[in-house]
C-alpha positions in Angstrom: -1.0 -3.1 -4.7 -3.3 -1.9 -1.8 -3.8 -4.1 1.2 -7.1 -2.7 2.3 -7.3 -4.3 5.8 -3.9 -2.9 6.7 -4.3 0.4 5.0 -1.0 -0.1 3.2 0.2 0.1 -0.4 3.2 -1.9 -1.6 5.0 -2.2 -4.9 5.1 -5.6 -6.6 7.9 -5.8 -9.1 7.6 -7.5 -12.5 8.2 -11.2 -12.1 7.5 -11.0 -8.3 4.6 -12.8 -6.7 2.2 -10.9 -4.5 3.2 -13.0 -1.6 6.9 -12.3 -2.0 6.2 -8.5 -2.2 4.0 -8.7 0.9 6.6 -10.6 2.9 9.4 -8.3 1.8 7.3 -5.4 3.1 7.3 -7.1 6.5 3.7 -8.3 6.5 3.0 -11.7 7.9 1.2 -13.7 5.1 1.0 -17.4 5.5 2.2 -19.3 2.5 1.2 -22.9 1.9 2.7 -24.7 -1.1 4.2 -21.6 -2.8 3.2 -23.3 -6.1 -0.5 -22.4 -6.4 -1.8 -25.9 -5.7 -3.2 -25.7 -2.2 -5.2 -22.5 -1.9 -3.9 -21.7 1.6 -2.9 -18.2 0.6 -6.2 -17.2 -1.1 -7.4 -13.7 -0.3 -10.4 -11.6 -1.5 -9.8 -9.3 -4.5 -11.6 -6.0 -3.8 -10.5 -4.1 -6.9 -8.4 -4.4 -10.0 -7.9 -7.3 -12.4 -6.0 -10.4 -11.1 -3.8 -12.6 -13.2 -4.5 -16.0 -11.8 -1.6 -18.4 -12.1 -2.7 -21.0 -9.6 -4.3 -24.4 -10.1 -6.0 -24.5 -6.7 -9.0 -22.2 -7.4 -11.9 -23.1 -9.7 -13.6 -20.6 -11.9 -16.4 -20.0 -9.3 -13.9 -19.3 -6.6 -12.0 -16.8 -8.8 -15.0 -15.1 -10.4 -17.9 -15.4 -7.9 -16.0 -15.5 -4.7 -13.4 -13.1 -6.0 -10.4 -14.9 -4.6 -6.7 -14.9 -5.7 -3.8 -17.2 -4.6 -1.1 -14.6 -3.8 1.7 -17.2 -3.8 1.9 -17.3 -7.6 -0.6 -14.8 -9.0 0.0 -11.3 -10.2 -2.1 -8.3 -11.3 -3.2 -7.5 -14.9 -4.2 -4.0 -13.9 -2.0 -1.2 -12.7 -3.7 -1.4 -9.3 -4.9 -4.4 -7.3 -6.7 -4.1 -4.0 -6.9 -7.2 -1.8 -8.4 -7.9 1.6 -5.2 -8.6 3.5 
């Protein structure tokens, strides 16, 4: 995964949330509920195909606004680029 704003690329293991991978890499990302229900951790997707596993975002927020809740979501594509 590429964190565009930070100019960093980090690996996200299978079964690992984006948030867990980001925090393991030492990046300060603010979690809220950690269950995908509050939307606090939503960030903009700039490239790739997200695998949405949250219940906080509606279809318009996912598709039109291009957001992903990193506390529970993953990537469907080999590469995901987010604005973090």
